[in-house]
C-alpha positions as CSV (number, residue, x, y, z in Angstrom):
1,M,8.7,-12.9,2.9
2,P,8.0,-14.9,6.1
3,R,7.0,-18.3,4.8
4,S,5.6,-19.3,8.1
5,I,3.0,-16.6,8.0
6,V,2.0,-17.5,4.4
7,S,1.9,-21.1,5.3
8,A,-0.2,-20.4,8.4
9,H,-2.7,-18.4,6.5
10,M,-3.0,-21.1,3.8
11,K,-3.4,-23.8,6.4
12,K,-6.3,-21.8,7.9
13,S,-7.7,-21.2,4.5
14,L,-7.8,-24.9,3.6
15,S,-9.2,-25.8,7.0
16,R,-12.0,-23.4,6.6
17,L,-12.7,-24.6,3.1
18,K,-12.9,-28.2,4.3
19,S,-15.2,-27.1,7.2
20,G,-17.4,-25.2,4.8
21,Q,-17.8,-28.3,2.6
22,I,-18.8,-30.4,5.5
23,L,-21.3,-27.8,6.7
24,Y,-22.7,-27.4,3.1
25,D,-23.0,-31.2,2.7
26,N,-25.1,-31.2,5.9
27,G,-27.4,-28.5,4.9
28,Q,-25.9,-25.8,7.2
29,Y,-25.8,-23.2,4.4
30,D,-25.4,-20.0,6.5
31,E,-22.5,-21.5,8.4
32,A,-20.9,-22.8,5.2
33,I,-21.0,-19.3,3.8
34,G,-19.2,-18.0,6.9
35,A,-16.5,-20.7,6.5
36,A,-16.1,-19.9,2.8
37,Y,-15.6,-16.2,3.7
38,Y,-12.9,-17.0,6.2
39,S,-11.3,-19.4,3.7
40,V,-11.0,-16.6,1.1
41,F,-10.0,-14.1,3.8
42,H,-7.0,-16.2,4.9
43,A,-6.0,-17.0,1.3
44,I,-6.0,-13.2,0.5
45,S,-4.0,-12.6,3.7
46,A,-1.5,-15.2,2.5
47,L,-1.2,-13.5,-0.8
48,L,-0.6,-10.1,0.8
49,S,1.9,-11.7,3.2
50,V,4.0,-12.6,0.1
51,K,4.5,-8.9,-0.3
52,N,5.2,-8.5,3.4
53,L,1.9,-6.8,4.0
54,H,0.0,-7.7,7.2
55,F,-3.2,-6.3,8.5
56,S,-5.2,-7.0,11.6
57,S,-8.6,-6.0,10.3
58,H,-10.8,-7.4,7.6
59,K,-11.2,-3.9,6.2
60,G,-7.4,-3.6,5.9
61,V,-7.1,-6.9,4.2
62,I,-9.9,-6.1,1.7
63,S,-8.8,-2.6,0.9
64,N,-5.2,-3.5,0.4
65,F,-6.0,-6.6,-1.7
66,N,-8.0,-4.2,-3.9
67,K,-5.1,-1.7,-4.0
68,E,-2.3,-4.2,-4.6
69,Y,-4.1,-6.7,-7.0
70,V,-7.5,-5.6,-8.3
71,H,-6.8,-1.9,-9.1
72,T,-3.4,-2.8,-10.7
73,G,-5.1,-5.4,-13.0
74,L,-3.2,-8.4,-11.5
75,I,-6.5,-9.9,-10.5
76,C,-9.9,-8.9,-12.1
């Protein structure tokens, strides 16, 4: 597992989460939702990277998260 990839995704995830909180606190709800989405996207990408799975599209990340974690019962 390339730790640098996992770390990079988690750093992006936390950054988007902080941005989302700032946006939310300032009444920018639509933008906060977008930041929250990208926070989760990068956290899931980090989780998939632990299994050495990397995808360039959102569709690839979502479908493989479902395949590897949701459908197996690891995450419900």
